[in-house]
N, C-alpha and C positions, 0 to 999 in steps of 0.2 A: 468594474473590480469584481474579482473572484478569490477564491480562497480554496484553495487543493490540498487536501488530505492524501498522504501518500502510506502503503504499508510497502516494507522491505522483506520478504520472509528466503530464509533457504530453500529450494528446491525439496521435494519430497526426498527424494535419492541422496541427498547430503545430511551426512550424518551432524546433530547437533547436538555437541556435547555440553552447553549450559544448558540448554534444554534440559536433558539427561539428568545434568546436577538439579537442575530447580525442582525435576519430577521427585529425586530421589531423597531431598532435604523434606521436599512435600509428603513422600513415606513415612518419613521419618517424624515427620509432626502430626501424624495421625490422619492426614490426609488420603484415606488408601484407595477412594473411588476417585479421584483424579489423577489422571494418568497422558500419555502423549505428548508431553509438554515440548512447544517447539519457540525459539525464541526467535523475535525480529524486531522493525524499529518502525516508528511512526515518524514521519515528517509531516508539517503543513509548512505551506507556501503559499504568498500573496501575490497573486498577479496581478497587475497593473494594467489593463487592455482591457477593449470595449467585445470585442468581437469573442465571443465562445469555442468556435474553431479557431482562431489563436492564439487561446490561454491554452485548450486543452494540446496543440502542435507546440506547445515551449515545455508541457508537463513532461508529456512524453519523450521529448527531445531531452530532456535533465534524467530524468528517471536511466533513456538508454545510453545517456557518456557518461553519468557521474554517480547517482543516485544509489543505480542497483548494481552488479556483477553479474550480467545476462549469462555467466558462465554456470554460478552458483545460486542465485537468486533469482526469485520470480516476482514481481511489483503490482502489484494492484493500485488505483487511486479512486477518487470522487470529487467531481468539482464541483462547487457549490456558490449562490448568488451572495448579495451583500443580504441576503434575508435568512440565509441558511436553507436556501432549497436547491437540494440536489439537484444537480447544470448532466453532469456528464460522468459516466462509470471507465473502468478500462480493466481487466484482468489477464496479466499478461501469459498467466498459464494457460487461460484458458480463448486468451485471446477473444473475448467478447467485448463488446463495447457497448453504450447506450448513450445518444447525445438527445439534449431533448428540444432542438432546431432554436432556443432562445440566445437571442444576439445581441443581449448585453443591454 
């Protein structure tokens, strides 16, 4: 069994009105050195599979089919084993993937 943590954010060129509202509120509260706020969502999923490659395939498919709108959002994820060790990661913006080769 694996655990995946997925982060979905708006693409850099997409306006983030919620992020701007948070940034404005932070400045109003005196946090003037904080800026460029972007919002997103974090999703944690358990994957009941024995093979890392299968787990990663399922997570990537879930991201592209449901969890992230590929027109407006980027996503990244990390997959962990039962001990909390990171085994695989992917970033859709950079197209960078890293898999440790752990079989499960």
